[in-house]
C-alpha positions in Angstrom: 127.4 79.9 79.5 128.2 76.5 80.0 125.6 73.6 79.2 124.9 71.6 81.8 127.6 68.6 80.8 129.8 71.5 81.8 128.8 72.0 85.2 130.3 69.8 88.1 128.0 68.2 90.4 127.6 70.2 93.9 128.2 68.9 97.2 126.7 71.9 98.5 124.0 74.9 97.0 124.1 77.9 98.8 121.4 80.4 98.6 120.6 84.2 98.7 117.9 84.7 100.6 115.8 88.1 99.8 114.5 87.1 95.7 116.2 84.0 95.8 114.1 81.6 98.9 111.8 84.1 100.3 109.4 87.0 98.2 110.2 89.6 100.5 109.0 92.2 98.5 105.9 92.7 99.7 106.9 93.5 103.4 109.8 95.6 102.5 107.4 98.0 100.2 105.3 98.4 103.2 108.1 99.2 105.2 109.2 101.8 102.9 105.8 103.2 102.3 105.6 103.8 106.2 108.6 105.7 105.9 107.0 107.7 103.0 103.8 108.0 104.6 105.7 109.4 108.3 107.3 112.0 105.9 104.2 112.8 103.6 105.7 111.6 100.3 104.0 109.7 97.7 104.0 106.2 98.5 105.6 103.8 96.0 103.8 100.7 94.2 104.3 97.1 93.9 105.7 97.6 90.2 108.3 100.0 91.5 109.4 98.8 94.3 109.6 94.9 93.3 112.6 95.1 91.4 114.6 97.1 93.8 114.1 94.7 96.7 117.0 92.7 96.6 118.9 96.0 97.2 117.3 96.0 100.4 117.0 99.0 102.7 119.9 101.3 101.1 118.3 100.5 97.3 114.8 101.1 98.2 115.1 104.7 100.2 117.4 105.7 97.4 114.8 105.4 95.1 112.5 106.7 97.5 114.1 109.8 98.1 116.9 110.4 95.8 119.1 113.2 96.5 117.7 113.6 100.2 118.7 110.1 101.2 122.6 110.5 101.3 122.3 113.6 103.4 119.6 111.4 106.1 121.1 108.1 105.3 121.4 107.0 109.1 118.2 108.4 110.2 116.2 106.8 107.3 117.5 103.4 107.5 116.8 103.3 111.2 113.4 104.1 110.3 112.7 101.6 107.5 114.4 99.1 109.8 112.1 99.6 112.4 109.1 99.3 110.2 110.4 96.1 108.7 111.3 94.5 111.8 107.8 95.2 113.5 106.0 93.5 110.5 108.7 91.2 109.0 106.7 88.3 107.9 103.1 89.5 107.1 103.0 88.9 103.5 106.8 87.1 102.9 106.3 83.6 101.3 108.5 81.1 100.4 108.5 81.3 96.1 106.7 78.1 94.4 108.9 75.2 94.5 111.3 76.2 96.9 110.4 73.9 99.5 110.6 70.9 97.0 113.8 72.1 96.0 115.1 71.9 99.6 113.5 68.2 100.0 115.3 67.2 97.3 118.8 68.8 98.2 118.2 66.9 101.3 117.0 63.8 100.0 120.2 63.6 97.9 122.5 64.4 100.8 123.7 67.9 99.1 124.5 70.7 101.9 122.7 74.1 101.7 123.8 77.1 103.5 122.1 80.6 103.1 124.4 83.4 102.5 122.7 87.0 102.6 123.5 90.7 102.9 120.4 90.9 105.2 121.8 91.9 108.7 122.0 89.1 111.1 119.2 90.7 113.2 116.6 90.6 110.6 117.8 87.3 109.4 117.7 85.4 112.6 113.8 87.1 113.1 112.7 86.3 110.0 113.9 82.5 109.6 111.7 80.8 112.3 108.7 81.6 110.6 109.6 79.4 107.5 110.4 75.7 109.1 112.1 74.4 105.8 114.7 77.4 106.3 114.7 77.0 109.9 116.5 74.0 109.7 119.2 75.3 107.9 122.3 75.5 110.4 124.8 77.4 107.9 123.5 81.3 107.6 125.8 83.7 106.9 124.1 87.0 107.3 125.3 90.9 105.8 127.0 91.6 108.8 128.4 88.4 110.0 132.1 89.0 108.8 133.5 92.9 108.1 132.5 92.4 104.6 129.4 91.5 102.3 128.6 90.4 98.6 129.8 91.3 96.2 133.0 90.6 98.2 133.4 86.3 98.0 134.6 85.8 101.4 130.5 85.3 102.7 130.1 82.7 100.5 134.3 81.3 101.2 133.1 81.1 105.1 129.9 79.2 104.1 132.1 76.5 102.1 134.4 76.7 105.1 131.2 76.1 107.5 130.2 73.2 105.4 133.8 71.9 105.2 133.2 71.7 101.8 135.4 73.2 98.9 134.2 76.0 97.1 134.8 74.4 93.7 132.1 71.5 94.5 129.4 74.5 96.1 127.0 76.2 93.8 125.8 79.8 94.5 122.2 80.6 93.6 121.2 84.2 93.8 119.2 87.0 91.6 121.5 90.0 92.1 124.7 90.6 90.3 126.3 90.9 93.4 125.6 87.4 94.1 127.2 86.4 90.9 129.9 88.7 91.0 130.7 87.0 94.6 130.1 83.5 93.6 132.4 84.0 90.3 135.2 85.6 92.5 135.0 82.6 95.0 135.1 79.7 92.3 131.9 78.1 92.6 129.4 77.4 89.8 126.8 80.4 89.8 122.9 80.1 89.3 120.5 83.2 88.5 117.2 82.9 89.8 115.7 85.1 86.8 112.6 84.8 88.6 113.7 87.1 91.5 114.1 90.5 91.5 115.5 92.0 88.4 114.7 95.2 86.6 114.0 95.4 83.0 117.2 97.6 82.9 119.7 94.7 84.2 121.6 93.6 81.7 121.6 89.5 83.3 123.4 88.2 80.2 126.6 90.1 80.9 126.9 88.8 84.5 128.4 86.1 83.7 126.5 83.4 85.6 127.0 79.6 84.5 123.0 78.6 84.2 119.9 80.7 84.5 116.7 79.2 85.9 113.3 80.5 85.8 111.7 78.6 88.8 113.5 76.9 91.7 112.7 73.4 90.5 114.7 74.1 87.8 117.3 73.8 89.4 117.1 70.1 90.0 117.0 69.7 85.8 120.6 71.4 86.2 122.1 69.1 88.6 120.3 65.6 88.8 121.9 64.6 85.7 125.2 65.4 87.3 124.9 62.9 89.9 124.1 60.0 87.8 
């Protein structure tokens, strides 16, 4: 993993949403349990669903329904999304330090964007609950383009919207597909280890340029480069 002195100072920082900026796991887990309750199946604990939250409805439903998910994929996903949309921001919160980080980026005139695999309808419904995120003008969702992460195109599209070359962008995310997409886009990748990472994830093999255990640790990476 490169040291701080090997990193290139960013002109823009792009963020994943779930598990990076927002702790959405409680509301995603509640939606999953709503579906399970309707199906008279055992509920899933927070310890079980939290590490899976970055994988969205598909990852959560696969875990809960096993082989049955493939046979009922569309039906279960529609039920999940309906339950989630109904109570999308009940327990969801900004991760501690995110508000201060975004304020510092703005103060340093570093552009910010969101690149998420969350469907646009849900992203647009969720962001207004959090003023710091609602102010971010460039938001690329999972269905903005025909492809989603780990394909690099959503990241490249965000960089294009910001009018900043990819090599001057950092991408911060908590999932392997985030790091893969960032590397393929030729961006500096930062793994948010405070996000939804399971004990089985071999994060050392993902190849991120840097790791942070708290959002504000990003400041320690790029502030020395800005001098």
